[in-house]
C-alpha positions in Angstrom: 0.0 0.0 0.0 1.2 3.5 -0.8 -0.8 6.4 0.6 0.1 10.1 1.0 -2.2 12.0 3.4 -0.7 15.3 2.3 -1.9 14.7 -1.3 -5.1 13.0 -0.2 -4.8 9.7 -2.1 -2.9 6.5 -2.5 -3.1 3.0 -3.9 -3.9 -0.4 -2.3 -2.9 -3.8 -3.6 -5.6 -6.5 -3.8 -4.8 -9.8 -2.1 -5.0 -11.6 -5.4 -2.0 -9.7 -6.7 -4.0 -7.7 -9.2 -3.4 -4.2 -10.3 -3.1 -1.5 -7.5 -6.4 0.3 -6.9 -6.7 4.1 -6.3 -8.1 5.1 -2.9 -9.0 8.7 -2.0 -8.7 10.1 1.5 -12.4 10.8 1.5 -13.1 7.1 1.1 -11.0 6.4 4.2 -12.8 9.1 6.2 -16.2 8.0 5.2 -15.3 4.5 6.4 -14.1 5.8 9.7 -10.4 5.0 9.1 -8.2 7.7 10.5 -4.8 6.3 9.7 -3.3 3.5 7.7 0.2 2.1 7.4 2.2 -0.1 5.1 1.4 -3.8 5.5 -2.0 -3.1 7.1 -4.8 -5.3 5.7 -8.4 -4.3 5.2 -11.3 -5.1 2.9 -12.7 -2.9 0.2 -15.0 -2.9 -2.7 -13.7 -2.1 -6.2 -15.8 0.6 -7.8 -15.8 1.8 -11.4 -17.0 5.4 -12.1 -18.7 6.7 -15.2 -15.4 7.5 -16.8 -14.1 3.9 -16.3 -11.7 4.8 -13.5 -11.4 2.2 -10.8 -11.2 3.1 -7.1 -11.6 1.4 -3.7 -14.6 2.3 -1.5 -16.4 0.9 1.6 -13.1 0.1 3.3 -13.2 -2.0 6.5 -10.4 -3.0 8.9 
């Protein structure tokens, strides 16, 4: 996982080894997650927006 709170976004790696998924700080805050660190595991849904971009949402520790 790579996340930069100063920039407000990062990327998470699915357990299946697939492509890293974008995650926005707002998605973390909406999920009640206040901090994350490398190696931490959590569950998330992969969501595709109207422009075809893929992002993580509904994150759970």
